[in-house]
DSSP file (Angstrom, degrees, kcal/mol; ACC not computed):
  #  RESIDUE AA STRUCTURE BP1 BP2  ACC     N-H-->O    O-->H-N    N-H-->O    O-->H-N    TCO  KAPPA ALPHA  PHI   PSI    X-CA   Y-CA   Z-CA
    1    1 A X              0   0    0      0, 0.0    22,-0.0     0, 0.0     2,-0.0   0.000 360.0 360.0 360.0 131.1  -41.7    8.9  -16.2
    2    2 A X        -     0   0    0     17,-0.1     2,-0.4     1,-0.0    21,-0.1  -0.344 360.0-155.2 -68.1 147.2  -44.1    7.0  -18.6
    3    3 A X        -     0   0    0     -2,-0.0     2,-0.4    19,-0.0    -1,-0.0  -0.935   8.3-164.1-124.5 147.6  -43.1    3.6  -19.7
    4    4 A X        -     0   0    0     -2,-0.4     2,-0.6     2,-0.0    15,-0.0  -0.998  13.1-144.1-131.2 129.1  -44.1    1.6  -22.8
    5    5 A X        -     0   0    0     -2,-0.4     2,-0.6    10,-0.0    -2,-0.0  -0.822  18.1-133.3 -93.9 125.7  -43.5   -2.1  -23.2
    6    6 A X        -     0   0    0     -2,-0.6     2,-0.1     1,-0.0     3,-0.1  -0.675  23.8-138.8 -80.7 121.5  -42.6   -3.1  -26.7
    7    7 A X    >   -     0   0    0     -2,-0.6     3,-2.2     1,-0.1     2,-0.2  -0.385  32.4 -82.5 -79.2 158.2  -44.8   -6.1  -27.6
    8    8 A X  T 3  S+     0   0    0      1,-0.3    -1,-0.1    -2,-0.1     3,-0.1  -0.409 116.5   7.7 -63.8 127.1  -43.4   -9.1  -29.5
    9    9 A X  T 3  S+     0   0    0      1,-0.3     2,-0.3    -2,-0.2    -1,-0.3   0.454  95.1 136.2  81.9   1.3  -43.3   -8.3  -33.2
   10   10 A X    <   -     0   0    0     -3,-2.2    -1,-0.3     1,-0.1     2,-0.1  -0.654  59.5-114.2 -83.7 134.8  -44.3   -4.7  -32.7
   11   11 A X     >  -     0   0    0     -2,-0.3     4,-1.6     1,-0.1     3,-0.3  -0.377  16.9-128.3 -65.2 145.5  -42.4   -2.1  -34.8
   12   12 A X  H  > S+     0   0    0      1,-0.2     4,-2.7     2,-0.2     5,-0.2   0.859 107.3  61.7 -62.0 -36.2  -40.2    0.3  -32.8
   13   13 A X  H  > S+     0   0    0      1,-0.2     4,-2.0     2,-0.2    -1,-0.2   0.901 103.7  48.3 -58.2 -42.0  -41.9    3.3  -34.5
   14   14 A X  H  > S+     0   0    0     -3,-0.3     4,-2.1     2,-0.2    -1,-0.2   0.895 111.3  49.8 -67.0 -39.8  -45.3    2.3  -33.2
   15   15 A X  H  X S+     0   0    0     -4,-1.6     4,-2.3     1,-0.2    -2,-0.2   0.894 110.3  50.7 -65.2 -39.5  -43.9    1.9  -29.6
   16   16 A X  H  X S+     0   0    0     -4,-2.7     4,-2.6     2,-0.2    -2,-0.2   0.883 108.5  52.4 -64.8 -37.5  -42.2    5.3  -29.9
   17   17 A X  H  X S+     0   0    0     -4,-2.0     4,-2.1    -5,-0.2    -2,-0.2   0.901 109.8  48.2 -65.7 -40.2  -45.5    6.9  -31.0
   18   18 A X  H  X S+     0   0    0     -4,-2.1     4,-2.3     2,-0.2    -2,-0.2   0.905 111.8  50.4 -64.7 -40.7  -47.3    5.4  -28.0
   19   19 A X  H  X S+     0   0    0     -4,-2.3     4,-2.5     1,-0.2    -2,-0.2   0.919 109.9  49.8 -62.8 -43.8  -44.5    6.7  -25.7
   20   20 A X  H  X S+     0   0    0     -4,-2.6     4,-2.3     1,-0.2    -1,-0.2   0.897 110.1  51.4 -62.7 -40.0  -44.7   10.2  -27.2
   21   21 A X  H  X S+     0   0    0     -4,-2.1     4,-2.3     2,-0.2    -1,-0.2   0.912 110.9  47.5 -62.6 -43.1  -48.5   10.1  -26.7
   22   22 A X  H  X S+     0   0    0     -4,-2.3     4,-1.8     2,-0.2    -2,-0.2   0.909 112.2  49.5 -64.5 -41.6  -48.2    9.1  -23.1
   23   23 A X  H  X>S+     0   0    0     -4,-2.5     5,-2.0     1,-0.2     4,-0.7   0.893 111.6  49.1 -65.1 -39.1  -45.5   11.8  -22.5
   24   24 A X  H ><5S+     0   0    0     -4,-2.3     3,-0.7     1,-0.2    -2,-0.2   0.909 110.4  50.1 -66.2 -42.3  -47.7   14.5  -24.1
   25   25 A X  H 3<5S+     0   0    0     -4,-2.3    -1,-0.2     1,-0.2    -2,-0.2   0.825 111.9  47.9 -68.4 -30.1  -50.8   13.5  -22.0
   26   26 A X  H 3<5S-     0   0    0     -4,-1.8    -1,-0.2    -5,-0.2    -2,-0.2   0.549 113.2-118.5 -86.3  -7.7  -48.8   13.6  -18.8
   27   27 A X  T <X5S+     0   0    0     -3,-0.7     4,-1.8    -4,-0.7    -3,-0.2   0.642  73.7 130.2  84.2  14.3  -47.3   17.0  -19.7
   28   28 A X  H  ><S+     0   0    0     -5,-2.0     4,-2.3    -6,-0.2    -4,-0.2   0.929  72.9  48.2 -67.9 -44.9  -43.7   15.9  -19.7
   29   29 A X  H  > S+     0   0    0     -6,-0.7     4,-2.4     1,-0.2     5,-0.2   0.893 110.5  51.8 -64.9 -39.2  -42.9   17.4  -23.1
   30   30 A X  H  > S+     0   0    0     -7,-0.3     4,-2.2     1,-0.2    -1,-0.2   0.904 110.5  48.6 -63.0 -40.7  -44.5   20.7  -22.2
   31   31 A X  H  X S+     0   0    0     -4,-1.8     4,-2.4     2,-0.2    -2,-0.2   0.894 109.9  51.6 -67.1 -39.1  -42.4   20.9  -19.0
   32   32 A X  H  X S+     0   0    0     -4,-2.3     4,-0.8     2,-0.2    -2,-0.2   0.928 111.4  47.4 -62.8 -44.4  -39.2   20.1  -20.9
   33   33 A X  H >< S+     0   0    0     -4,-2.4     3,-0.5     1,-0.2     4,-0.5   0.897 113.0  49.7 -62.8 -39.4  -39.9   22.9  -23.4
   34   34 A X  H >< S+     0   0    0     -4,-2.2     3,-0.6     1,-0.2    -2,-0.2   0.888 112.8  45.4 -67.5 -39.2  -40.7   25.3  -20.5
   35   35 A X  H 3< S+     0   0    0     -4,-2.4    -1,-0.2     1,-0.2    -2,-0.2   0.518  89.1  88.7 -84.0  -4.7  -37.5   24.4  -18.6
   36   36 A X  T << S+     0   0    0     -4,-0.8     2,-0.3    -3,-0.5    -1,-0.2   0.859  99.8  18.5 -62.1 -35.6  -35.3   24.7  -21.7
   37   37 A X  S <  S-     0   0    0     -3,-0.6     2,-0.1    -4,-0.5    -1,-0.0  -0.898  96.8 -83.5-134.0 164.1  -34.8   28.4  -21.2
   38   38 A X        -     0   0    0     -2,-0.3     2,-0.5     1,-0.0    -3,-0.1  -0.410  37.9-150.7 -68.9 138.8  -35.1   30.8  -18.3
   39   39 A X        -     0   0    0     -2,-0.1    -1,-0.0    -4,-0.0     2,-0.0  -0.953  10.0-138.2-113.9 121.8  -38.6   32.2  -17.8
   40   40 A X     >  -     0   0    0     -2,-0.5     4,-2.4     1,-0.1     5,-0.2  -0.326  27.6-108.6 -72.0 159.9  -38.9   35.7  -16.3
   41   41 A X  H  > S+     0   0    0      1,-0.2     4,-2.3     2,-0.2     5,-0.1   0.859 121.2  53.8 -57.7 -35.1  -41.5   36.3  -13.7
   42   42 A X  H  > S+     0   0    0      2,-0.2     4,-2.2     1,-0.2    -1,-0.2   0.908 109.1  47.7 -66.1 -40.9  -43.6   38.4  -16.2
   43   43 A X  H  > S+     0   0    0      2,-0.2     4,-2.6     1,-0.2    -2,-0.2   0.888 110.8  51.9 -65.5 -38.7  -43.5   35.5  -18.7
   44   44 A X  H  X S+     0   0    0     -4,-2.4     4,-2.5     2,-0.2    -2,-0.2   0.919 109.5  49.5 -63.0 -43.9  -44.6   33.1  -15.9
   45   45 A X  H  X S+     0   0    0     -4,-2.3     4,-2.3     1,-0.2    -2,-0.2   0.914 112.2  47.7 -61.3 -44.3  -47.5   35.3  -15.0
   46   46 A X  H  X S+     0   0    0     -4,-2.2     4,-2.5     2,-0.2    -2,-0.2   0.910 111.5  50.5 -63.6 -42.4  -48.6   35.6  -18.6
   47   47 A X  H  X S+     0   0    0     -4,-2.6     4,-2.2     1,-0.2    -2,-0.2   0.917 112.6  46.1 -62.4 -43.7  -48.3   31.8  -19.1
   48   48 A X  H  X S+     0   0    0     -4,-2.5     4,-2.5     2,-0.2    -1,-0.2   0.878 111.5  52.0 -67.6 -37.2  -50.4   31.1  -16.0
   49   49 A X  H  X S+     0   0    0     -4,-2.3     4,-2.4     2,-0.2    -2,-0.2   0.906 110.2  48.7 -65.2 -40.9  -53.0   33.7  -17.0
   50   50 A X  H  X S+     0   0    0     -4,-2.5     4,-2.3     2,-0.2    -2,-0.2   0.908 111.7  49.5 -64.3 -40.9  -53.3   32.1  -20.5
   51   51 A X  H  X S+     0   0    0     -4,-2.2     4,-2.4     2,-0.2    -2,-0.2   0.907 112.1  48.0 -64.9 -41.4  -53.7   28.6  -18.9
   52   52 A X  H  X S+     0   0    0     -4,-2.5     4,-2.7     2,-0.2    -2,-0.2   0.903 111.1  50.8 -65.5 -40.7  -56.4   29.9  -16.5
   53   53 A X  H  X S+     0   0    0     -4,-2.4     4,-2.3     2,-0.2    -2,-0.2   0.908 111.7  47.6 -63.1 -41.6  -58.2   31.6  -19.3
   54   54 A X  H  X S+     0   0    0     -4,-2.3     4,-2.2     2,-0.2    -2,-0.2   0.920 112.7  48.7 -65.5 -43.3  -58.2   28.4  -21.4
   55   55 A X  H  X S+     0   0    0     -4,-2.4     4,-2.5     1,-0.2    -2,-0.2   0.914 112.5  48.3 -62.7 -42.9  -59.4   26.4  -18.4
   56   56 A X  H  X S+     0   0    0     -4,-2.7     4,-3.0     2,-0.2     5,-0.2   0.880 108.8  53.8 -65.9 -38.0  -62.2   28.9  -17.7
   57   57 A X  H  X S+     0   0    0     -4,-2.3     4,-1.9     2,-0.2    -1,-0.2   0.931 111.7  45.1 -61.1 -44.8  -63.2   28.9  -21.4
   58   58 A X  H  X S+     0   0    0     -4,-2.2     4,-2.2     2,-0.2    -2,-0.2   0.917 115.6  46.5 -65.3 -43.6  -63.5   25.1  -21.3
   59   59 A X  H  X S+     0   0    0     -4,-2.5     4,-2.9     2,-0.2     5,-0.2   0.899 109.9  53.4 -67.1 -40.2  -65.4   25.1  -17.9
   60   60 A X  H  X S+     0   0    0     -4,-3.0     4,-2.0     1,-0.2    -1,-0.2   0.916 111.0  46.8 -61.8 -42.2  -67.8   27.9  -19.0
   61   61 A X  H  X S+     0   0    0     -4,-1.9     4,-1.6    -5,-0.2    -1,-0.2   0.920 113.7  48.3 -64.7 -43.4  -68.7   25.9  -22.1
   62   62 A X  H  X S+     0   0    0     -4,-2.2     4,-1.7     1,-0.2    -2,-0.2   0.912 113.4  46.4 -64.7 -42.6  -69.2   22.7  -20.1
   63   63 A X  H  X S+     0   0    0     -4,-2.9     4,-2.2     1,-0.2    -1,-0.2   0.806 107.2  56.8 -74.8 -28.0  -71.3   24.4  -17.5
   64   64 A X  H  X S+     0   0    0     -4,-2.0     4,-1.2    -5,-0.2    -1,-0.2   0.877 108.0  49.0 -68.4 -34.3  -73.5   26.2  -20.0
   65   65 A X  H  X S+     0   0    0     -4,-1.6     4,-1.1     1,-0.2    -2,-0.2   0.893 110.7  51.1 -68.0 -38.3  -74.3   22.8  -21.5
   66   66 A X  H  X S+     0   0    0     -4,-1.7     4,-1.6     1,-0.2     3,-0.3   0.897 107.2  52.1 -65.6 -40.4  -75.1   21.4  -18.1
   67   67 A X  H  X S+     0   0    0     -4,-2.2     4,-1.0     1,-0.2    -1,-0.2   0.806 104.6  57.1 -70.0 -27.5  -77.5   24.3  -17.1
   68   68 A X  H  < S+     0   0    0     -4,-1.2     4,-0.5     1,-0.2    -1,-0.2   0.848 111.6  41.7 -69.4 -32.5  -79.5   23.8  -20.3
   69   69 A X  H  X S+     0   0    0     -4,-1.1     4,-1.3    -3,-0.3    -2,-0.2   0.756 103.4  67.9 -86.9 -24.1  -80.2   20.2  -19.5
   70   70 A X  H  X S+     0   0    0     -4,-1.6     4,-2.4     1,-0.2     5,-0.2   0.904  92.3  56.3 -67.1 -43.0  -80.9   20.7  -15.8
   71   71 A X  H  X S+     0   0    0     -4,-1.0     4,-2.1     1,-0.2    -1,-0.2   0.874 106.5  52.0 -59.3 -34.3  -84.2   22.7  -16.1
   72   72 A X  H  > S+     0   0    0     -4,-0.5     4,-1.5     2,-0.2    -1,-0.2   0.898 110.4  47.9 -65.7 -39.1  -85.8   20.0  -18.2
   73   73 A X  H  X S+     0   0    0     -4,-1.3     4,-1.0     1,-0.2    -2,-0.2   0.882 111.3  50.9 -68.8 -36.9  -84.8   17.4  -15.5
   74   74 A X  H  X S+     0   0    0     -4,-2.4     4,-0.6     1,-0.2     3,-0.4   0.874 106.4  54.5 -69.0 -36.0  -86.2   19.6  -12.7
   75   75 A X  H >< S+     0   0    0     -4,-2.1     3,-0.7     1,-0.2    -1,-0.2   0.872 106.1  52.8 -64.0 -36.8  -89.5   20.1  -14.6
   76   76 A X  H 3< S+     0   0    0     -4,-1.5    -1,-0.2     1,-0.2    -2,-0.2   0.774 105.0  55.1 -70.3 -25.7  -90.0   16.3  -14.8
   77   77 A X  H 3<        0   0    0     -4,-1.0    -1,-0.2    -3,-0.4    -2,-0.2   0.608 360.0 360.0 -85.3 -11.0  -89.5   15.8  -11.1
   78   78 A X    <<        0   0    0     -3,-0.7    -1,-0.2    -4,-0.6    -2,-0.1   0.487 360.0 360.0 -77.2 360.0  -92.2   18.3  -10.1
């Protein structure tokens, strides 16, 4: 569980915002929302397929950028 230390003179609202950010980045809030209600096996399959598609979309974009820069680097080494 993420922890946030409240600094001296820091407003509680700001500390709560930092805590919420840490929880969101670690996926705690998403897990709480997911476990709030029962998920059927079909819903689980759809959720995992959507997550994989999103991950692949991000990776495909990242790797297409990498391949564009690699041929220039290879030409310089010849």
